KENU-312155 format. One record per atom (N, C-alpha, C): residue number from 0; atom name; chain; residue in one letter; x, y, z. Coordinates in steps of 0.1 Angstrom, whole numbers, padded with zeros to 4 digits. Example, Ala and Ser with C-alpha at 12.3 -4.5 7.8 and 13.67 -1.06 7.14 Angstrom:
BEGIN
SITE	0	N	A	a	0132	-0057	0078;
SITE	0	CA	A	a	0123	-0045	0078;
SITE	0	C	A	a	0132	-0033	0078;
SITE	1	N	A	s	0128	-0022	0071;
SITE	1	CA	A	s	0137	-0011	0071;
SITE	1	C	A	s	0129	0000	0079;
END
This chain:
BEGIN
SITE	0	N	A	x	0265	0157	-0252;
SITE	0	CA	A	x	0263	0144	-0240;
SITE	0	C	A	x	0252	0147	-0232;
SITE	1	N	A	x	0247	0138	-0227;
SITE	1	CA	A	x	0239	0141	-0218;
SITE	1	C	A	x	0245	0141	-0201;
SITE	2	N	A	x	0238	0149	-0195;
SITE	2	CA	A	x	0244	0147	-0181;
SITE	2	C	A	x	0244	0134	-0170;
SITE	3	N	A	x	0257	0129	-0164;
SITE	3	CA	A	x	0256	0116	-0158;
SITE	3	C	A	x	0249	0118	-0149;
SITE	4	N	A	x	0238	0108	-0143;
SITE	4	CA	A	x	0229	0109	-0130;
SITE	4	C	A	x	0238	0099	-0119;
SITE	5	N	A	x	0241	0108	-0111;
SITE	5	CA	A	x	0250	0096	-0100;
SITE	5	C	A	x	0239	0094	-0087;
SITE	6	N	A	x	0240	0088	-0079;
SITE	6	CA	A	x	0232	0087	-0071;
SITE	6	C	A	x	0239	0083	-0058;
SITE	7	N	A	x	0239	0082	-0041;
SITE	7	CA	A	x	0243	0083	-0030;
SITE	7	C	A	x	0234	0075	-0023;
SITE	8	N	A	x	0236	0067	-0021;
SITE	8	CA	A	x	0227	0061	-0010;
SITE	8	C	A	x	0234	0056	0002;
SITE	9	N	A	x	0229	0060	0013;
SITE	9	CA	A	x	0236	0060	0026;
SITE	9	C	A	x	0221	0055	0035;
SITE	10	N	A	x	0220	0050	0048;
SITE	10	CA	A	x	0213	0046	0059;
SITE	10	C	A	x	0213	0052	0066;
SITE	11	N	A	x	0202	0063	0069;
SITE	11	CA	A	x	0200	0069	0076;
SITE	11	C	A	x	0195	0064	0095;
SITE	12	N	A	x	0203	0070	0103;
SITE	12	CA	A	x	0203	0062	0116;
SITE	12	C	A	x	0195	0076	0127;
SITE	13	N	A	x	0189	0070	0139;
SITE	13	CA	A	x	0188	0079	0149;
SITE	13	C	A	x	0198	0083	0154;
SITE	14	N	A	x	0199	0095	0166;
SITE	14	CA	A	x	0210	0095	0170;
SITE	14	C	A	x	0220	0085	0180;
SITE	15	N	A	x	0211	0077	0184;
SITE	15	CA	A	x	0213	0061	0191;
SITE	15	C	A	x	0219	0052	0183;
SITE	16	N	A	x	0218	0056	0170;
SITE	16	CA	A	x	0223	0046	0159;
SITE	16	C	A	x	0211	0036	0154;
SITE	17	N	A	x	0198	0034	0158;
SITE	17	CA	A	x	0186	0030	0151;
SITE	17	C	A	x	0182	0031	0136;
SITE	18	N	A	x	0181	0021	0128;
SITE	18	CA	A	x	0180	0025	0114;
SITE	18	C	A	x	0166	0030	0113;
SITE	19	N	A	x	0171	0041	0102;
SITE	19	CA	A	x	0151	0048	0102;
SITE	19	C	A	x	0152	0045	0089;
SITE	20	N	A	x	0162	0040	0080;
SITE	20	CA	A	x	0157	0034	0064;
SITE	20	C	A	x	0166	0041	0056;
SITE	21	N	A	x	0170	0038	0043;
SITE	21	CA	A	x	0174	0039	0034;
SITE	21	C	A	x	0175	0056	0031;
SITE	22	N	A	x	0184	0063	0025;
SITE	22	CA	A	x	0183	0073	0024;
SITE	22	C	A	x	0190	0078	0010;
SITE	23	N	A	x	0186	0085	0002;
SITE	23	CA	A	x	0192	0092	-0010;
SITE	23	C	A	x	0196	0105	-0009;
SITE	24	N	A	x	0209	0107	-0010;
SITE	24	CA	A	x	0217	0122	-0009;
SITE	24	C	A	x	0213	0129	-0020;
SITE	25	N	A	x	0212	0140	-0016;
SITE	25	CA	A	x	0212	0150	-0029;
SITE	25	C	A	x	0225	0158	-0031;
SITE	26	N	A	x	0231	0160	-0044;
SITE	26	CA	A	x	0240	0170	-0045;
SITE	26	C	A	x	0243	0181	-0043;
SITE	27	N	A	x	0256	0190	-0032;
SITE	27	CA	A	x	0253	0200	-0026;
SITE	27	C	A	x	0258	0209	-0039;
SITE	28	N	A	x	0250	0220	-0040;
SITE	28	CA	A	x	0247	0227	-0051;
SITE	28	C	A	x	0259	0234	-0049;
SITE	29	N	A	x	0267	0240	-0040;
SITE	29	CA	A	x	0280	0246	-0035;
SITE	29	C	A	x	0293	0241	-0039;
SITE	30	N	A	x	0295	0225	-0034;
SITE	30	CA	A	x	0304	0223	-0035;
SITE	30	C	A	x	0309	0214	-0046;
SITE	31	N	A	x	0292	0207	-0047;
SITE	31	CA	A	x	0296	0193	-0056;
SITE	31	C	A	x	0294	0178	-0044;
SITE	32	N	A	x	0295	0184	-0039;
SITE	32	CA	A	x	0300	0165	-0027;
SITE	32	C	A	x	0282	0165	-0024;
SITE	33	N	A	x	0284	0156	-0016;
SITE	33	CA	A	x	0269	0154	-0012;
SITE	33	C	A	x	0263	0155	0000;
SITE	34	N	A	x	0247	0163	0000;
SITE	34	CA	A	x	0238	0161	0013;
SITE	34	C	A	x	0233	0151	0026;
SITE	35	N	A	x	0243	0150	0035;
SITE	35	CA	A	x	0241	0137	0038;
SITE	35	C	A	x	0232	0138	0055;
SITE	36	N	A	x	0222	0132	0055;
SITE	36	CA	A	x	0216	0134	0071;
SITE	36	C	A	x	0222	0134	0081;
SITE	37	N	A	x	0220	0140	0092;
SITE	37	CA	A	x	0228	0144	0103;
SITE	37	C	A	x	0236	0127	0108;
SITE	38	N	A	x	0227	0118	0112;
SITE	38	CA	A	x	0233	0105	0116;
SITE	38	C	A	x	0232	0092	0102;
SITE	39	N	A	x	0243	0085	0096;
SITE	39	CA	A	x	0240	0076	0090;
SITE	39	C	A	x	0254	0071	0089;
SITE	40	N	A	x	0253	0057	0076;
SITE	40	CA	A	x	0264	0052	0075;
SITE	40	C	A	x	0262	0044	0062;
SITE	41	N	A	x	0278	0044	0056;
SITE	41	CA	A	x	0272	0038	0045;
SITE	41	C	A	x	0274	0020	0043;
SITE	42	N	A	x	0274	0017	0054;
SITE	42	CA	A	x	0272	-0001	0057;
SITE	42	C	A	x	0260	-0006	0056;
SITE	43	N	A	x	0260	-0014	0046;
SITE	43	CA	A	x	0240	-0019	0041;
SITE	43	C	A	x	0238	-0030	0055;
SITE	44	N	A	x	0226	-0025	0057;
SITE	44	CA	A	x	0219	-0033	0067;
SITE	44	C	A	x	0220	-0046	0063;
SITE	45	N	A	x	0220	-0057	0077;
SITE	45	CA	A	x	0216	-0071	0069;
SITE	45	C	A	x	0201	-0072	0071;
SITE	46	N	A	x	0197	-0081	0059;
SITE	46	CA	A	x	0182	-0081	0056;
SITE	46	C	A	x	0177	-0086	0068;
SITE	47	N	A	x	0166	-0082	0070;
SITE	47	CA	A	x	0158	-0093	0079;
SITE	47	C	A	x	0142	-0090	0078;
SITE	48	N	A	x	0134	-0100	0076;
SITE	48	CA	A	x	0121	-0101	0075;
SITE	48	C	A	x	0112	-0103	0089;
SITE	49	N	A	x	0120	-0102	0096;
SITE	49	CA	A	x	0112	-0106	0113;
SITE	49	C	A	x	0106	-0091	0118;
SITE	50	N	A	x	0092	-0091	0121;
SITE	50	CA	A	x	0083	-0081	0127;
SITE	50	C	A	x	0088	-0080	0141;
SITE	51	N	A	x	0089	-0065	0143;
SITE	51	CA	A	x	0093	-0063	0156;
SITE	51	C	A	x	0107	-0070	0163;
SITE	52	N	A	x	0115	-0065	0155;
SITE	52	CA	A	x	0130	-0063	0155;
SITE	52	C	A	x	0134	-0050	0146;
SITE	53	N	A	x	0142	-0043	0156;
SITE	53	CA	A	x	0149	-0032	0150;
SITE	53	C	A	x	0166	-0034	0149;
SITE	54	N	A	x	0170	-0022	0140;
SITE	54	CA	A	x	0185	-0028	0136;
SITE	54	C	A	x	0194	-0017	0144;
SITE	55	N	A	x	0201	-0018	0151;
SITE	55	CA	A	x	0215	-0005	0152;
SITE	55	C	A	x	0226	-0006	0151;
SITE	56	N	A	x	0231	0004	0145;
SITE	56	CA	A	x	0243	0005	0141;
SITE	56	C	A	x	0253	0008	0152;
SITE	57	N	A	x	0263	0004	0155;
SITE	57	CA	A	x	0274	0005	0161;
SITE	57	C	A	x	0286	0012	0155;
SITE	58	N	A	x	0292	0027	0157;
SITE	58	CA	A	x	0295	0032	0148;
SITE	58	C	A	x	0312	0029	0152;
SITE	59	N	A	x	0312	0020	0168;
SITE	59	CA	A	x	0326	0020	0166;
SITE	59	C	A	x	0334	0003	0165;
SITE	60	N	A	x	0320	-0004	0165;
SITE	60	CA	A	x	0326	-0016	0155;
SITE	60	C	A	x	0322	-0019	0143;
SITE	61	N	A	x	0312	-0005	0136;
SITE	61	CA	A	x	0309	-0002	0126;
SITE	61	C	A	x	0302	-0018	0122;
SITE	62	N	A	x	0292	-0021	0129;
SITE	62	CA	A	x	0287	-0035	0126;
SITE	62	C	A	x	0271	-0028	0133;
SITE	63	N	A	x	0263	-0040	0127;
SITE	63	CA	A	x	0247	-0034	0130;
SITE	63	C	A	x	0244	-0049	0136;
SITE	64	N	A	x	0236	-0049	0148;
SITE	64	CA	A	x	0225	-0057	0161;
SITE	64	C	A	x	0214	-0057	0158;
SITE	65	N	A	x	0205	-0064	0159;
SITE	65	CA	A	x	0192	-0067	0160;
SITE	65	C	A	x	0190	-0069	0170;
SITE	66	N	A	x	0177	-0064	0174;
SITE	66	CA	A	x	0170	-0062	0188;
SITE	66	C	A	x	0153	-0063	0188;
SITE	67	N	A	x	0149	-0067	0198;
SITE	67	CA	A	x	0134	-0071	0202;
SITE	67	C	A	x	0132	-0056	0199;
SITE	68	N	A	x	0116	-0054	0192;
SITE	68	CA	A	x	0112	-0038	0194;
SITE	68	C	A	x	0096	-0039	0194;
SITE	69	N	A	x	0090	-0045	0206;
SITE	69	CA	A	x	0073	-0042	0206;
SITE	69	C	A	x	0070	-0031	0209;
SITE	70	N	A	x	0075	-0022	0209;
SITE	70	CA	A	x	0066	-0012	0216;
SITE	70	C	A	x	0054	-0006	0204;
SITE	71	N	A	x	0043	-0007	0212;
SITE	71	CA	A	x	0035	-0002	0202;
SITE	71	C	A	x	0025	-0009	0193;
SITE	72	N	A	x	0032	-0024	0200;
SITE	72	CA	A	x	0024	-0036	0197;
SITE	72	C	A	x	0013	-0038	0204;
SITE	73	N	A	x	0002	-0051	0197;
SITE	73	CA	A	x	-0008	-0051	0208;
SITE	73	C	A	x	-0005	-0065	0214;
SITE	74	N	A	x	-0003	-0064	0225;
SITE	74	CA	A	x	-0001	-0079	0234;
SITE	74	C	A	x	-0012	-0083	0246;
SITE	75	N	A	x	-0012	-0093	0246;
SITE	75	CA	A	x	-0021	-0100	0256;
SITE	75	C	A	x	-0019	-0110	0271;
SITE	76	N	A	x	-0026	-0106	0280;
SITE	76	CA	A	x	-0024	-0113	0292;
SITE	76	C	A	x	-0027	-0128	0290;
SITE	77	N	A	x	-0010	-0134	0293;
SITE	77	CA	A	x	-0013	-0148	0293;
SITE	77	C	A	x	-0024	-0152	0308;
SITE	78	N	A	x	-0025	-0144	0314;
SITE	78	CA	A	x	-0036	-0150	0328;
SITE	78	C	A	x	-0049	-0147	0327;
SITE	79	N	A	x	-0053	-0136	0318;
SITE	79	CA	A	x	-0067	-0127	0319;
SITE	79	C	A	x	-0072	-0131	0305;
SITE	80	N	A	x	-0062	-0129	0290;
SITE	80	CA	A	x	-0065	-0127	0281;
SITE	80	C	A	x	-0067	-0109	0275;
SITE	81	N	A	x	-0068	-0104	0286;
SITE	81	CA	A	x	-0072	-0087	0286;
SITE	81	C	A	x	-0059	-0084	0277;
SITE	82	N	A	x	-0060	-0071	0268;
SITE	82	CA	A	x	-0048	-0070	0257;
SITE	82	C	A	x	-0049	-0055	0262;
SITE	83	N	A	x	-0034	-0056	0261;
SITE	83	CA	A	x	-0028	-0038	0262;
SITE	83	C	A	x	-0016	-0034	0254;
SITE	84	N	A	x	-0011	-0021	0246;
SITE	84	CA	A	x	-0002	-0018	0238;
SITE	84	C	A	x	0011	-0017	0244;
SITE	85	N	A	x	0021	-0027	0238;
SITE	85	CA	A	x	0033	-0027	0247;
SITE	85	C	A	x	0043	-0014	0245;
SITE	86	N	A	x	0046	-0011	0258;
SITE	86	CA	A	x	0053	0003	0258;
SITE	86	C	A	x	0068	-0003	0263;
SITE	87	N	A	x	0070	-0012	0261;
SITE	87	CA	A	x	0086	-0018	0263;
SITE	87	C	A	x	0093	-0026	0252;
SITE	88	N	A	x	0110	-0025	0248;
SITE	88	CA	A	x	0107	-0032	0233;
SITE	88	C	A	x	0108	-0048	0238;
SITE	89	N	A	x	0110	-0053	0247;
SITE	89	CA	A	x	0105	-0068	0248;
SITE	89	C	A	x	0094	-0064	0254;
SITE	90	N	A	x	0086	-0078	0253;
SITE	90	CA	A	x	0071	-0085	0254;
SITE	90	C	A	x	0072	-0085	0274;
SITE	91	N	A	x	0063	-0079	0282;
SITE	91	CA	A	x	0066	-0080	0297;
SITE	91	C	A	x	0062	-0093	0303;
SITE	92	N	A	x	0068	-0101	0312;
SITE	92	CA	A	x	0064	-0109	0318;
SITE	92	C	A	x	0053	-0116	0317;
SITE	93	N	A	x	0047	-0125	0313;
SITE	93	CA	A	x	0032	-0130	0313;
SITE	93	C	A	x	0024	-0124	0301;
SITE	94	N	A	x	0029	-0122	0293;
SITE	94	CA	A	x	0024	-0113	0282;
SITE	94	C	A	x	0028	-0121	0272;
SITE	95	N	A	x	0021	-0122	0258;
SITE	95	CA	A	x	0024	-0130	0246;
SITE	95	C	A	x	0019	-0118	0232;
SITE	96	N	A	x	0026	-0119	0219;
SITE	96	CA	A	x	0021	-0116	0213;
SITE	96	C	A	x	0008	-0122	0205;
SITE	97	N	A	x	0009	-0132	0209;
SITE	97	CA	A	x	-0002	-0147	0205;
SITE	97	C	A	x	-0018	-0140	0205;
SITE	98	N	A	x	-0025	-0139	0196;
SITE	98	CA	A	x	-0042	-0134	0202;
SITE	98	C	A	x	-0049	-0146	0207;
SITE	99	N	A	x	-0053	-0144	0216;
SITE	99	CA	A	x	-0066	-0158	0216;
SITE	99	C	A	x	-0075	-0155	0205;
SITE	100	N	A	x	-0079	-0168	0205;
SITE	100	CA	A	x	-0091	-0171	0190;
SITE	100	C	A	x	-0105	-0167	0199;
SITE	101	N	A	x	-0107	-0172	0205;
SITE	101	CA	A	x	-0118	-0169	0214;
SITE	101	C	A	x	-0117	-0167	0230;
SITE	102	N	A	x	-0130	-0154	0235;
SITE	102	CA	A	x	-0127	-0155	0249;
SITE	102	C	A	x	-0126	-0164	0261;
SITE	103	N	A	x	-0129	-0176	0256;
SITE	103	CA	A	x	-0128	-0190	0263;
SITE	103	C	A	x	-0110	-0195	0265;
SITE	104	N	A	x	-0105	-0191	0254;
SITE	104	CA	A	x	-0093	-0191	0254;
SITE	104	C	A	x	-0081	-0193	0269;
SITE	105	N	A	x	-0078	-0200	0276;
SITE	105	CA	A	x	-0070	-0197	0286;
SITE	105	C	A	x	-0052	-0202	0278;
SITE	106	N	A	x	-0040	-0198	0287;
SITE	106	CA	A	x	-0028	-0203	0285;
SITE	106	C	A	x	-0023	-0210	0291;
SITE	107	N	A	x	-0016	-0216	0278;
SITE	107	CA	A	x	-0013	-0231	0284;
SITE	107	C	A	x	0001	-0235	0280;
SITE	108	N	A	x	0011	-0233	0292;
SITE	108	CA	A	x	0022	-0232	0290;
SITE	108	C	A	x	0029	-0242	0288;
SITE	109	N	A	x	0026	-0253	0287;
SITE	109	CA	A	x	0031	-0263	0282;
SITE	109	C	A	x	0034	-0269	0267;
SITE	110	N	A	x	0020	-0262	0260;
SITE	110	CA	A	x	0019	-0259	0247;
SITE	110	C	A	x	0022	-0246	0241;
SITE	111	N	A	x	0031	-0237	0250;
SITE	111	CA	A	x	0029	-0225	0245;
SITE	111	C	A	x	0020	-0214	0239;
SITE	112	N	A	x	0008	-0222	0239;
SITE	112	CA	A	x	-0004	-0216	0233;
SITE	112	C	A	x	-0015	-0210	0241;
SITE	113	N	A	x	-0025	-0205	0233;
SITE	113	CA	A	x	-0037	-0206	0238;
SITE	113	C	A	x	-0044	-0219	0236;
SITE	114	N	A	x	-0054	-0226	0244;
SITE	114	CA	A	x	-0060	-0236	0244;
SITE	114	C	A	x	-0072	-0231	0247;
SITE	115	N	A	x	-0085	-0232	0239;
SITE	115	CA	A	x	-0102	-0231	0245;
SITE	115	C	A	x	-0105	-0245	0254;
SITE	116	N	A	x	-0112	-0233	0266;
SITE	116	CA	A	x	-0120	-0242	0275;
SITE	116	C	A	x	-0133	-0249	0270;
SITE	117	N	A	x	-0131	-0254	0264;
SITE	117	CA	A	x	-0146	-0261	0260;
SITE	117	C	A	x	-0158	-0266	0269;
SITE	118	N	A	x	-0153	-0265	0281;
SITE	118	CA	A	x	-0168	-0267	0292;
SITE	118	C	A	x	-0171	-0253	0295;
SITE	119	N	A	x	-0163	-0241	0291;
SITE	119	CA	A	x	-0167	-0228	0297;
SITE	119	C	A	x	-0177	-0221	0282;
SITE	120	N	A	x	-0169	-0221	0271;
SITE	120	CA	A	x	-0176	-0222	0260;
SITE	120	C	A	x	-0190	-0224	0258;
SITE	121	N	A	x	-0191	-0243	0260;
SITE	121	CA	A	x	-0205	-0246	0262;
SITE	121	C	A	x	-0215	-0243	0272;
SITE	122	N	A	x	-0205	-0243	0283;
SITE	122	CA	A	x	-0218	-0234	0294;
SITE	122	C	A	x	-0220	-0223	0285;
SITE	123	N	A	x	-0216	-0212	0281;
SITE	123	CA	A	x	-0218	-0198	0276;
SITE	123	C	A	x	-0228	-0200	0265;
SITE	124	N	A	x	-0226	-0214	0253;
SITE	124	CA	A	x	-0240	-0214	0244;
SITE	124	C	A	x	-0249	-0218	0250;
SITE	125	N	A	x	-0245	-0226	0265;
SITE	125	CA	A	x	-0263	-0230	0269;
SITE	125	C	A	x	-0267	-0219	0275;
SITE	126	N	A	x	-0260	-0210	0285;
SITE	126	CA	A	x	-0266	-0196	0286;
SITE	126	C	A	x	-0273	-0192	0277;
SITE	127	N	A	x	-0266	-0189	0267;
SITE	127	CA	A	x	-0276	-0182	0254;
SITE	127	C	A	x	-0285	-0186	0246;
SITE	128	N	A	x	-0286	-0198	0249;
SITE	128	CA	A	x	-0298	-0207	0243;
SITE	128	C	A	x	-0309	-0202	0254;
SITE	129	N	A	x	-0306	-0204	0269;
SITE	129	CA	A	x	-0317	-0207	0277;
SITE	129	C	A	x	-0320	-0192	0273;
SITE	130	N	A	x	-0310	-0178	0272;
SITE	130	CA	A	x	-0320	-0167	0275;
SITE	130	C	A	x	-0326	-0166	0257;
SITE	131	N	A	x	-0325	-0170	0247;
SITE	131	CA	A	x	-0333	-0169	0238;
SITE	131	C	A	x	-0346	-0177	0237;
SITE	132	N	A	x	-0343	-0187	0244;
SITE	132	CA	A	x	-0359	-0197	0248;
SITE	132	C	A	x	-0369	-0189	0252;
SITE	133	N	A	x	-0358	-0180	0267;
SITE	133	CA	A	x	-0366	-0171	0274;
SITE	133	C	A	x	-0375	-0160	0265;
SITE	134	N	A	x	-0367	-0156	0256;
SITE	134	CA	A	x	-0370	-0144	0252;
SITE	134	C	A	x	-0385	-0145	0239;
SITE	135	N	A	x	-0382	-0159	0237;
SITE	135	CA	A	x	-0394	-0163	0227;
SITE	135	C	A	x	-0406	-0167	0234;
SITE	136	N	A	x	-0404	-0173	0245;
SITE	136	CA	A	x	-0419	-0176	0258;
SITE	136	C	A	x	-0421	-0161	0263;
SITE	137	N	A	x	-0416	-0154	0265;
SITE	137	CA	A	x	-0418	-0141	0267;
SITE	137	C	A	x	-0427	-0134	0254;
SITE	138	N	A	x	-0422	-0135	0243;
SITE	138	CA	A	x	-0431	-0132	0231;
SITE	138	C	A	x	-0445	-0134	0228;
SITE	139	N	A	x	-0444	-0148	0231;
SITE	139	CA	A	x	-0457	-0154	0233;
SITE	139	C	A	x	-0466	-0155	0244;
SITE	140	N	A	x	-0464	-0147	0255;
SITE	140	CA	A	x	-0470	-0152	0270;
SITE	140	C	A	x	-0485	-0147	0263;
SITE	141	N	A	x	-0483	-0134	0258;
SITE	141	CA	A	x	-0500	-0130	0254;
SITE	141	C	A	x	-0511	-0139	0251;
SITE	142	N	A	x	-0504	-0151	0246;
SITE	142	CA	A	x	-0513	-0160	0238;
SITE	142	C	A	x	-0520	-0170	0250;
SITE	143	N	A	x	-0516	-0168	0257;
SITE	143	CA	A	x	-0517	-0177	0274;
SITE	143	C	A	x	-0532	-0166	0281;
SITE	144	N	A	x	-0530	-0157	0279;
SITE	144	CA	A	x	-0540	-0151	0285;
SITE	144	C	A	x	-0554	-0156	0281;
SITE	145	N	A	x	-0561	-0151	0289;
SITE	145	CA	A	x	-0578	-0158	0294;
SITE	145	C	A	x	-0583	-0149	0285;
SITE	146	N	A	x	-0585	-0138	0279;
SITE	146	CA	A	x	-0592	-0128	0272;
SITE	146	C	A	x	-0586	-0128	0260;
SITE	147	N	A	x	-0577	-0131	0254;
SITE	147	CA	A	x	-0571	-0136	0242;
SITE	147	C	A	x	-0584	-0143	0232;
SITE	148	N	A	x	-0586	-0137	0224;
SITE	148	CA	A	x	-0597	-0148	0214;
SITE	148	C	A	x	-0589	-0153	0204;
SITE	149	N	A	x	-0585	-0167	0203;
SITE	149	CA	A	x	-0578	-0170	0191;
SITE	149	C	A	x	-0587	-0185	0195;
SITE	150	N	A	x	-0585	-0188	0177;
SITE	150	CA	A	x	-0594	-0203	0173;
SITE	150	C	A	x	-0587	-0215	0182;
SITE	151	N	A	x	-0595	-0221	0185;
SITE	151	CA	A	x	-0586	-0233	0190;
SITE	151	C	A	x	-0575	-0240	0186;
SITE	152	N	A	x	-0574	-0244	0168;
SITE	152	CA	A	x	-0563	-0244	0164;
SITE	152	C	A	x	-0551	-0238	0164;
SITE	153	N	A	x	-0557	-0222	0168;
SITE	153	CA	A	x	-0545	-0213	0169;
SITE	153	C	A	x	-0535	-0213	0185;
SITE	154	N	A	x	-0549	-0219	0194;
SITE	154	CA	A	x	-0543	-0220	0207;
SITE	154	C	A	x	-0534	-0234	0206;
SITE	155	N	A	x	-0540	-0242	0199;
SITE	155	CA	A	x	-0532	-0254	0201;
SITE	155	C	A	x	-0519	-0253	0197;
SITE	156	N	A	x	-0518	-0246	0186;
SITE	156	CA	A	x	-0509	-0243	0180;
SITE	156	C	A	x	-0494	-0239	0188;
SITE	157	N	A	x	-0499	-0225	0195;
SITE	157	CA	A	x	-0488	-0216	0203;
SITE	157	C	A	x	-0487	-0229	0217;
SITE	158	N	A	x	-0496	-0230	0221;
SITE	158	CA	A	x	-0494	-0239	0235;
SITE	158	C	A	x	-0483	-0253	0228;
SITE	159	N	A	x	-0486	-0259	0216;
SITE	159	CA	A	x	-0471	-0270	0213;
SITE	159	C	A	x	-0460	-0259	0213;
SITE	160	N	A	x	-0460	-0252	0205;
SITE	160	CA	A	x	-0449	-0244	0200;
SITE	160	C	A	x	-0442	-0239	0217;
SITE	161	N	A	x	-0449	-0233	0226;
SITE	161	CA	A	x	-0447	-0228	0238;
SITE	161	C	A	x	-0441	-0244	0245;
SITE	162	N	A	x	-0445	-0254	0247;
SITE	162	CA	A	x	-0442	-0268	0249;
SITE	162	C	A	x	-0424	-0271	0243;
SITE	163	N	A	x	-0427	-0267	0231;
SITE	163	CA	A	x	-0411	-0273	0222;
SITE	163	C	A	x	-0403	-0265	0229;
SITE	164	N	A	x	-0410	-0250	0236;
SITE	164	CA	A	x	-0397	-0239	0239;
SITE	164	C	A	x	-0392	-0243	0250;
SITE	165	N	A	x	-0400	-0248	0261;
SITE	165	CA	A	x	-0399	-0252	0274;
SITE	165	C	A	x	-0389	-0265	0277;
SITE	166	N	A	x	-0389	-0274	0264;
SITE	166	CA	A	x	-0377	-0286	0264;
SITE	166	C	A	x	-0362	-0281	0261;
SITE	167	N	A	x	-0364	-0269	0258;
SITE	167	CA	A	x	-0349	-0265	0255;
SITE	167	C	A	x	-0345	-0260	0266;
SITE	168	N	A	x	-0332	-0265	0269;
SITE	168	CA	A	x	-0322	-0269	0269;
SITE	168	C	A	x	-0324	-0287	0274;
SITE	169	N	A	x	-0336	-0287	0279;
SITE	169	CA	A	x	-0333	-0305	0287;
SITE	169	C	A	x	-0335	-0313	0276;
SITE	170	N	A	x	-0341	-0314	0265;
SITE	170	CA	A	x	-0339	-0324	0258;
SITE	170	C	A	x	-0332	-0323	0251;
SITE	171	N	A	x	-0317	-0319	0249;
SITE	171	CA	A	x	-0306	-0319	0242;
SITE	171	C	A	x	-0294	-0320	0251;
SITE	172	N	A	x	-0282	-0329	0243;
SITE	172	CA	A	x	-0272	-0328	0253;
SITE	172	C	A	x	-0262	-0319	0245;
SITE	173	N	A	x	-0260	-0315	0233;
SITE	173	CA	A	x	-0252	-0303	0226;
SITE	173	C	A	x	-0259	-0294	0224;
SITE	174	N	A	x	-0256	-0283	0229;
SITE	174	CA	A	x	-0259	-0269	0225;
SITE	174	C	A	x	-0261	-0268	0207;
SITE	175	N	A	x	-0249	-0274	0198;
SITE	175	CA	A	x	-0249	-0271	0184;
SITE	175	C	A	x	-0260	-0278	0182;
SITE	176	N	A	x	-0267	-0289	0183;
SITE	176	CA	A	x	-0278	-0298	0181;
SITE	176	C	A	x	-0293	-0290	0182;
SITE	177	N	A	x	-0296	-0280	0190;
SITE	177	CA	A	x	-0306	-0274	0188;
SITE	177	C	A	x	-0315	-0278	0179;
SITE	178	N	A	x	-0329	-0278	0177;
SITE	178	CA	A	x	-0336	-0279	0167;
SITE	178	C	A	x	-0351	-0270	0174;
SITE	179	N	A	x	-0348	-0256	0167;
SITE	179	CA	A	x	-0362	-0244	0173;
SITE	179	C	A	x	-0373	-0248	0167;
SITE	180	N	A	x	-0386	-0247	0172;
SITE	180	CA	A	x	-0397	-0248	0165;
SITE	180	C	A	x	-0396	-0237	0157;
SITE	181	N	A	x	-0405	-0238	0148;
SITE	181	CA	A	x	-0411	-0227	0138;
SITE	181	C	A	x	-0418	-0215	0146;
SITE	182	N	A	x	-0414	-0202	0145;
SITE	182	CA	A	x	-0427	-0191	0148;
SITE	182	C	A	x	-0437	-0193	0145;
SITE	183	N	A	x	-0451	-0187	0155;
SITE	183	CA	A	x	-0462	-0191	0144;
SITE	183	C	A	x	-0464	-0177	0141;
END
């Protein structure tokens, strides 16, 4: 007959009763009993699918309790959108675990979430467009020097290209509808 294998499962705890996890006890080779972790319980913890929760076992009441545990989690300031790592079990006041979608998001208490400030986002797009336009103009400045030898047709093409660039952004109402001229 084969040797019957018996498993003994307990739940390992920290000194303060926080659940570490399931633990399979090993047989004690000296007396045939079991080798247990220093702190444990045989009472099965309740199932929890919630992130940022910890289970604590109370040895007096022999029951489990669930507590917040945001230590080490990334959180965002509702005032600035800046991020930091949480150092406390609960999220500090004026912080959230919800990440803003854009750098233009602002916290909205009524909606209890981030809302994109479209005005700031649009102004940033216009600034980026102006910077790109200025760079393209600067890259073609050499064509306007009097000692540059260009064929009349080529000079006219550069003049048209530069004139089109100068019309950006004032000839457009929406930064997402900019049509850039083809580079020459």
